[in-house]
C-alpha positions as CSV (number, residue, x, y, z in Angstrom):
1,X,123.0,-57.5,-144.4
2,X,120.3,-56.7,-141.8
3,X,121.7,-57.3,-138.4
4,X,118.6,-57.9,-135.7
5,X,119.3,-58.1,-131.9
6,X,116.9,-60.5,-129.9
7,X,115.3,-57.9,-127.8
8,X,113.9,-60.1,-124.4
9,X,114.2,-57.4,-122.3
10,X,117.4,-58.4,-120.8
11,X,120.7,-58.6,-122.0
12,X,124.1,-56.0,-122.9
13,X,122.4,-54.5,-125.9
14,X,124.1,-51.4,-125.8
15,X,127.4,-53.1,-125.6
16,X,126.7,-55.4,-128.4
17,X,125.5,-52.1,-130.6
18,X,128.5,-50.7,-130.0
19,X,130.5,-53.3,-130.9
20,X,128.8,-54.0,-134.2
21,X,128.4,-50.2,-135.4
22,X,132.5,-50.1,-134.4
23,X,133.4,-52.8,-136.7
24,X,131.3,-51.0,-139.2
25,X,127.9,-52.6,-138.7
26,X,125.2,-50.0,-139.2
27,X,122.0,-51.4,-140.5
28,X,121.3,-53.0,-137.2
29,X,117.6,-53.3,-135.8
30,X,116.7,-54.4,-132.1
31,X,113.4,-56.4,-132.1
32,X,111.1,-59.5,-130.6
33,X,108.3,-58.7,-133.7
34,X,108.0,-61.6,-135.8
35,X,108.4,-60.2,-139.1
36,X,111.4,-58.1,-138.6
37,X,113.2,-61.3,-137.6
38,X,112.0,-63.0,-140.6
39,X,113.4,-60.1,-142.7
40,X,116.5,-60.5,-140.7
41,X,120.1,-61.9,-142.5
42,X,121.7,-62.6,-139.2
43,X,120.1,-62.6,-135.8
44,X,122.4,-61.9,-132.3
45,X,120.9,-63.3,-129.0
46,X,122.4,-61.6,-126.7
47,X,122.3,-61.9,-122.3
48,X,123.3,-61.3,-119.2
49,X,121.5,-62.8,-116.1
50,X,120.0,-65.8,-114.9
51,X,118.7,-68.8,-117.3
52,X,115.2,-69.0,-115.8
53,X,114.5,-65.2,-115.7
54,X,115.2,-64.8,-119.2
55,X,113.5,-67.9,-120.4
56,X,110.6,-66.4,-118.3
57,X,111.2,-63.2,-120.3
58,X,111.1,-65.1,-123.5
59,X,108.1,-66.8,-122.5
60,X,106.1,-63.6,-121.9
61,X,107.1,-62.1,-125.1
62,X,106.2,-65.7,-127.1
63,X,109.4,-65.5,-128.5
64,X,110.0,-69.3,-128.6
65,X,108.1,-70.1,-131.6
66,X,109.3,-66.9,-133.4
67,X,113.2,-68.1,-132.9
68,X,112.5,-71.4,-133.5
69,X,110.6,-71.2,-137.0
70,X,113.2,-68.4,-138.1
71,X,116.5,-69.9,-136.7
72,X,115.1,-73.5,-137.6
73,X,112.6,-73.2,-140.1
74,X,114.2,-70.2,-142.6
75,X,117.8,-71.0,-141.2
76,X,118.8,-67.5,-140.4
77,X,122.3,-67.8,-138.6
78,X,121.9,-66.8,-135.3
79,X,125.0,-65.7,-132.8
80,X,124.3,-66.2,-128.9
81,X,126.3,-64.2,-126.8
82,X,126.8,-65.4,-123.1
83,X,123.3,-66.3,-122.0
84,X,122.2,-66.0,-125.1
85,X,124.3,-68.9,-126.4
86,X,123.2,-71.1,-123.1
87,X,119.6,-70.0,-123.9
88,X,119.8,-71.5,-127.3
89,X,120.2,-75.3,-126.2
90,X,117.2,-77.4,-124.6
91,X,117.5,-76.9,-121.2
92,X,119.3,-75.7,-118.2
93,X,120.2,-76.6,-114.6
94,X,120.7,-73.3,-113.4
95,X,117.7,-72.7,-110.7
96,X,116.4,-76.0,-110.8
97,X,115.7,-77.1,-114.4
98,X,114.8,-74.9,-117.0
99,X,113.4,-75.4,-120.9
100,X,115.6,-73.5,-123.6
101,X,115.1,-72.7,-126.6
102,X,115.3,-76.1,-128.4
103,X,117.9,-74.6,-130.8
104,X,121.1,-76.3,-130.3
105,X,120.7,-80.2,-128.7
106,X,122.5,-79.7,-125.8
107,X,121.9,-79.1,-122.2
108,X,123.7,-76.3,-120.0
109,X,124.7,-77.6,-116.7
110,X,125.5,-75.2,-113.5
111,X,128.6,-74.9,-112.3
112,X,129.6,-77.2,-109.1
113,X,129.7,-74.2,-106.8
114,X,132.2,-76.4,-104.7
115,X,134.8,-76.5,-107.2
116,X,134.3,-73.0,-108.8
117,X,133.4,-69.4,-107.4
118,X,130.2,-68.3,-108.6
119,X,129.8,-66.2,-110.5
120,X,132.5,-67.4,-112.9
121,X,134.3,-65.8,-115.2
122,X,137.3,-67.2,-117.9
123,X,138.2,-70.3,-118.9
124,X,139.2,-73.9,-117.2
């Protein structure tokens, strides 16, 4: 099985790669090339950081249409980790309204900073 970690210049790529190697996956590629994404069996979209900044990097690399084509068109499975999962939505309210990848019909809403400490780690 060929796993491709989507490289858009942000994220916890080393941690994800190490975890996959630990689990026995050796055929792992790191790429943002459309041909490589199409040849993947499964994709992983990692991420750590700010939603708006991440989407800006994705747009700079012209990855939005590539990922939509591979995930929605080719129906390739994709796993979003942390920010990567949030980016798959339609939009986010973090740092203003920002469009997402549109892979999942949902909106990511920023935490109410009056009720939760930000950054927030954990489940409530």
